[in-house]
ZAKOLVO-235214 format. One record per atom (N, C-alpha, C): atom name; residue number from 1; x, y, z; chain. Coordinates in nm, 3 decimals. Layout:
N
  atom    n        u        v        w  chain
    CA  NUM        X        Y        Z      A
...
% end
This chain:
97
  atom    n        u        v        w  chain
     N    1   -1.563    1.204   -5.676      A
    CA    1   -1.544    1.075   -5.697      A
     C    1   -1.780    1.042   -5.744      A
     N    2   -1.776    1.019   -5.781      A
    CA    2   -1.942    0.948   -5.871      A
     C    2   -2.050    0.973   -5.686      A
     N    3   -1.934    0.888   -5.540      A
    CA    3   -2.050    0.790   -5.513      A
     C    3   -2.052    0.940   -5.419      A
     N    4   -1.946    0.961   -5.413      A
    CA    4   -1.985    1.208   -5.339      A
     C    4   -2.094    1.223   -5.404      A
     N    5   -2.161    1.261   -5.510      A
    CA    5   -2.243    1.298   -5.637      A
     C    5   -2.350    1.273   -5.555      A
     N    6   -2.380    1.100   -5.553      A
    CA    6   -2.487    1.011   -5.496      A
     C    6   -2.536    1.113   -5.389      A
     N    7   -2.445    1.078   -5.326      A
    CA    7   -2.411    1.141   -5.131      A
     C    7   -2.563    1.242   -5.159      A
     N    8   -2.398    1.335   -5.209      A
    CA    8   -2.516    1.468   -5.180      A
     C    8   -2.627    1.488   -5.266      A
     N    9   -2.625    1.411   -5.362      A
    CA    9   -2.762    1.426   -5.474      A
     C    9   -2.921    1.418   -5.337      A
     N   10   -2.875    1.280   -5.306      A
    CA   10   -2.970    1.229   -5.222      A
     C   10   -3.011    1.282   -5.131      A
     N   11   -2.978    1.392   -5.099      A
    CA   11   -2.970    1.414   -4.906      A
     C   11   -3.070    1.573   -4.946      A
     N   12   -3.080    1.587   -4.843      A
    CA   12   -3.138    1.697   -4.866      A
     C   12   -2.999    1.807   -4.716      A
     N   13   -2.894    1.770   -4.690      A
    CA   13   -2.879    1.838   -4.650      A
     C   13   -2.792    1.747   -4.599      A
     N   14   -2.590    1.791   -4.609      A
    CA   14   -2.538    1.704   -4.596      A
     C   14   -2.441    1.854   -4.464      A
     N   15   -2.409    1.711   -4.377      A
    CA   15   -2.335    1.744   -4.251      A
     C   15   -2.230    1.708   -4.235      A
     N   16   -2.150    1.782   -4.249      A
    CA   16   -1.962    1.744   -4.247      A
     C   16   -1.882    1.742   -4.107      A
     N   17   -1.869    1.632   -3.985      A
    CA   17   -1.891    1.650   -3.863      A
     C   17   -1.736    1.610   -3.863      A
     N   18   -1.612    1.591   -3.967      A
    CA   18   -1.528    1.611   -3.995      A
     C   18   -1.418    1.548   -4.076      A
     N   19   -1.333    1.584   -4.090      A
    CA   19   -1.261    1.574   -4.206      A
     C   19   -1.164    1.640   -4.277      A
     N   20   -1.038    1.573   -4.276      A
    CA   20   -0.953    1.597   -4.369      A
     C   20   -0.939    1.736   -4.482      A
     N   21   -0.822    1.849   -4.513      A
    CA   21   -0.858    1.939   -4.594      A
     C   21   -0.854    1.878   -4.744      A
     N   22   -0.782    1.746   -4.781      A
    CA   22   -0.842    1.665   -4.869      A
     C   22   -0.873    1.545   -4.806      A
     N   23   -0.995    1.529   -4.848      A
    CA   23   -1.103    1.405   -4.833      A
     C   23   -1.202    1.407   -4.905      A
     N   24   -1.294    1.266   -4.860      A
    CA   24   -1.415    1.232   -4.928      A
     C   24   -1.532    1.383   -4.917      A
     N   25   -1.501    1.331   -4.786      A
    CA   25   -1.588    1.418   -4.688      A
     C   25   -1.574    1.606   -4.738      A
     N   26   -1.506    1.610   -4.763      A
    CA   26   -1.431    1.737   -4.831      A
     C   26   -1.473    1.751   -4.977      A
     N   27   -1.499    1.716   -5.078      A
    CA   27   -1.540    1.649   -5.157      A
     C   27   -1.685    1.617   -5.195      A
     N   28   -1.814    1.567   -5.068      A
    CA   28   -1.935    1.552   -5.073      A
     C   28   -1.989    1.726   -5.012      A
     N   29   -1.905    1.766   -4.944      A
    CA   29   -1.936    1.884   -4.887      A
     C   29   -1.914    2.008   -5.077      A
     N   30   -1.797    2.056   -5.184      A
    CA   30   -1.829    2.081   -5.318      A
     C   30   -1.888    2.034   -5.351      A
     N   31   -1.944    1.879   -5.384      A
    CA   31   -2.025    1.850   -5.448      A
     C   31   -2.206    1.913   -5.403      A
     N   32   -2.226    1.867   -5.274      A
    CA   32   -2.329    1.930   -5.230      A
     C   32   -2.359    2.105   -5.213      A
     N   33   -2.264    2.191   -5.229      A
    CA   33   -2.318    2.316   -5.255      A
     C   33   -2.286    2.377   -5.429      A
     N   34   -2.244    2.241   -5.497      A
    CA   34   -2.265    2.284   -5.682      A
     C   34   -2.425    2.244   -5.659      A
     N   35   -2.506    2.152   -5.626      A
    CA   35   -2.561    2.165   -5.666      A
     C   35   -2.702    2.199   -5.534      A
     N   36   -2.692    2.308   -5.469      A
    CA   36   -2.754    2.382   -5.366      A
     C   36   -2.811    2.297   -5.255      A
     N   37   -2.757    2.221   -5.245      A
    CA   37   -2.763    2.168   -5.115      A
     C   37   -2.758    2.207   -4.977      A
     N   38   -2.840    2.263   -4.849      A
    CA   38   -2.814    2.226   -4.746      A
     C   38   -2.677    2.242   -4.661      A
     N   39   -2.569    2.292   -4.637      A
    CA   39   -2.453    2.182   -4.621      A
     C   39   -2.398    2.309   -4.495      A
     N   40   -2.363    2.197   -4.392      A
    CA   40   -2.324    2.290   -4.261      A
     C   40   -2.241    2.179   -4.233      A
     N   41   -2.136    2.243   -4.080      A
    CA   41   -2.058    2.170   -4.063      A
     C   41   -2.015    2.216   -3.907      A
     N   42   -1.994    2.093   -3.827      A
    CA   42   -1.856    2.122   -3.679      A
     C   42   -1.753    2.165   -3.671      A
     N   43   -1.741    2.268   -3.674      A
    CA   43   -1.614    2.330   -3.567      A
     C   43   -1.529    2.179   -3.513      A
     N   44   -1.383    2.218   -3.587      A
    CA   44   -1.282    2.148   -3.519      A
     C   44   -1.165    2.061   -3.605      A
     N   45   -1.208    2.021   -3.692      A
    CA   45   -1.090    1.991   -3.786      A
     C   45   -1.088    2.038   -3.874      A
     N   46   -0.926    2.005   -3.938      A
    CA   46   -0.919    2.093   -4.080      A
     C   46   -0.988    2.129   -4.192      A
     N   47   -1.106    2.018   -4.224      A
    CA   47   -1.181    2.086   -4.318      A
     C   47   -1.294    2.162   -4.331      A
     N   48   -1.358    2.119   -4.181      A
    CA   48   -1.462    2.188   -4.118      A
     C   48   -1.435    2.332   -4.057      A
     N   49   -1.315    2.345   -4.025      A
    CA   49   -1.294    2.498   -4.019      A
     C   49   -1.264    2.562   -4.146      A
     N   50   -1.216    2.486   -4.211      A
    CA   50   -1.232    2.587   -4.372      A
     C   50   -1.358    2.589   -4.432      A
     N   51   -1.408    2.498   -4.434      A
    CA   51   -1.595    2.482   -4.467      A
     C   51   -1.637    2.641   -4.438      A
     N   52   -1.600    2.638   -4.309      A
    CA   52   -1.693    2.786   -4.177      A
     C   52   -1.637    2.915   -4.218      A
     N   53   -1.487    2.869   -4.254      A
    CA   53   -1.417    2.994   -4.315      A
     C   53   -1.460    3.094   -4.419      A
     N   54   -1.514    2.939   -4.547      A
    CA   54   -1.619    2.972   -4.649      A
     C   54   -1.772    3.019   -4.640      A
     N   55   -1.808    3.035   -4.495      A
    CA   55   -1.929    3.055   -4.495      A
     C   55   -2.069    2.972   -4.486      A
     N   56   -1.991    2.846   -4.447      A
    CA   56   -2.057    2.717   -4.455      A
     C   56   -2.114    2.771   -4.273      A
     N   57   -2.259    2.713   -4.290      A
    CA   57   -2.314    2.731   -4.160      A
     C   57   -2.323    2.654   -4.025      A
     N   58   -2.253    2.683   -3.914      A
    CA   58   -2.174    2.602   -3.831      A
     C   58   -2.281    2.537   -3.685      A
     N   59   -2.247    2.445   -3.741      A
    CA   59   -2.379    2.293   -3.615      A
     C   59   -2.294    2.330   -3.517      A
     N   60   -2.385    2.292   -3.386      A
    CA   60   -2.292    2.247   -3.241      A
     C   60   -2.399    2.139   -3.212      A
     N   61   -2.312    2.084   -3.192      A
    CA   61   -2.370    1.885   -3.157      A
     C   61   -2.433    1.941   -3.048      A
     N   62   -2.433    2.036   -2.942      A
    CA   62   -2.484    1.986   -2.809      A
     C   62   -2.574    2.091   -2.796      A
     N   63   -2.639    2.105   -2.867      A
    CA   63   -2.768    2.177   -2.907      A
     C   63   -2.842    2.087   -2.938      A
     N   64   -2.988    2.151   -2.930      A
    CA   64   -3.089    2.098   -2.957      A
     C   64   -3.126    2.010   -3.079      A
     N   65   -3.123    1.893   -3.102      A
    CA   65   -3.177    1.855   -3.249      A
     C   65   -3.296    1.850   -3.363      A
     N   66   -3.366    1.889   -3.214      A
    CA   66   -3.530    1.900   -3.298      A
     C   66   -3.478    2.046   -3.365      A
     N   67   -3.430    2.115   -3.266      A
    CA   67   -3.379    2.274   -3.346      A
     C   67   -3.296    2.213   -3.486      A
     N   68   -3.198    2.172   -3.509      A
    CA   68   -3.144    2.086   -3.637      A
     C   68   -3.237    2.080   -3.717      A
     N   69   -3.330    1.981   -3.698      A
    CA   69   -3.383    1.907   -3.761      A
     C   69   -3.553    2.056   -3.799      A
     N   70   -3.541    2.079   -3.766      A
    CA   70   -3.639    2.208   -3.825      A
     C   70   -3.590    2.278   -3.892      A
     N   71   -3.485    2.298   -3.928      A
    CA   71   -3.359    2.418   -3.968      A
     C   71   -3.394    2.374   -4.090      A
     N   72   -3.355    2.183   -4.095      A
    CA   72   -3.324    2.145   -4.239      A
     C   72   -3.474    2.196   -4.306      A
     N   73   -3.564    2.129   -4.243      A
    CA   73   -3.766    2.127   -4.281      A
     C   73   -3.786    2.262   -4.346      A
     N   74   -3.707    2.376   -4.280      A
    CA   74   -3.710    2.531   -4.315      A
     C   74   -3.700    2.547   -4.424      A
     N   75   -3.545    2.521   -4.501      A
    CA   75   -3.487    2.533   -4.562      A
     C   75   -3.541    2.398   -4.630      A
     N   76   -3.544    2.342   -4.712      A
    CA   76   -3.584    2.247   -4.814      A
     C   76   -3.725    2.339   -4.830      A
     N   77   -3.772    2.282   -4.981      A
    CA   77   -3.895    2.276   -5.074      A
     C   77   -3.999    2.229   -4.997      A
     N   78   -4.135    2.229   -4.945      A
    CA   78   -4.188    2.070   -4.953      A
     C   78   -4.163    2.007   -5.041      A
     N   79   -4.151    1.858   -4.938      A
    CA   79   -4.228    1.755   -5.034      A
     C   79   -4.292    1.742   -5.120      A
     N   80   -4.356    1.686   -5.246      A
    CA   80   -4.473    1.694   -5.308      A
     C   80   -4.571    1.561   -5.223      A
     N   81   -4.704    1.579   -5.285      A
    CA   81   -4.786    1.449   -5.133      A
     C   81   -4.760    1.399   -5.238      A
     N   82   -4.807    1.206   -5.176      A
    CA   82   -4.856    1.085   -5.276      A
     C   82   -4.957    1.077   -5.199      A
     N   83   -4.962    0.985   -5.309      A
    CA   83   -5.083    0.871   -5.278      A
     C   83   -5.133    0.785   -5.359      A
     N   84   -5.157    0.671   -5.394      A
    CA   84   -5.218    0.635   -5.494      A
     C   84   -5.392    0.626   -5.424      A
     N   85   -5.471    0.559   -5.532      A
    CA   85   -5.660    0.588   -5.533      A
     C   85   -5.714    0.525   -5.417      A
     N   86   -5.666    0.443   -5.425      A
    CA   86   -5.704    0.373   -5.290      A
     C   86   -5.725    0.424   -5.118      A
     N   87   -5.584    0.446   -5.159      A
    CA   87   -5.574    0.529   -5.045      A
     C   87   -5.488    0.430   -4.895      A
     N   88   -5.472    0.306   -5.003      A
    CA   88   -5.396    0.224   -4.854      A
     C   88   -5.246    0.167   -4.843      A
     N   89   -5.258    0.189   -5.077      A
    CA   89   -5.102    0.107   -5.101      A
     C   89   -4.957    0.198   -5.058      A
     N   90   -4.895    0.173   -5.134      A
    CA   90   -4.752    0.193   -5.112      A
     C   90   -4.757    0.337   -5.184      A
     N   91   -4.692    0.403   -5.106      A
    CA   91   -4.695    0.554   -5.116      A
     C   91   -4.567    0.541   -5.244      A
     N   92   -4.584    0.650   -5.356      A
    CA   92   -4.471    0.699   -5.411      A
     C   92   -4.421    0.807   -5.498      A
     N   93   -4.282    0.849   -5.516      A
    CA   93   -4.252    0.996   -5.495      A
     C   93   -4.135    0.970   -5.638      A
     N   94   -4.149    1.087   -5.714      A
    CA   94   -4.132    1.077   -5.799      A
     C   94   -3.968    1.192   -5.807      A
     N   95   -3.868    1.117   -5.785      A
    CA   95   -3.684    1.199   -5.776      A
     C   95   -3.643    1.265   -5.903      A
     N   96   -3.739    1.223   -6.032      A
    CA   96   -3.681    1.350   -6.158      A
     C   96   -3.607    1.221   -6.169      A
     N   97   -3.584    1.105   -6.208      A
    CA   97   -3.430    1.053   -6.296      A
     C   97   -3.546    0.902   -6.265      A
% end
C-alpha cells in the first residue's frame, strides 16, 4: 500500500510491536528495509518473530526507553540544522520532496 511506503519513508525508524505473517505492519517493515530505515521488532507475534529470524534487531519493551531513543539517534545521520535569518521565526527543513 502507498500508505505503508509513506509511513516508513517519513520515519527515522520503524518498530514493529505486533504483526501477523501477512499484514500491513509487515508490508511497512519490508518497505522500511528497502528504504534503508532502521527496523526493530518486539518478539511475540508470528510476524515480528519472522522479522527477528530474518535478522531484524530485537527491542525489549521492558528496557530503558532512553536507551532505545539513543540507539535511534546514533543510527540516524545528523539532521541538518535550520534557522531563518532573524533567528526567531519558524524553522523549515527541506525533506527533498
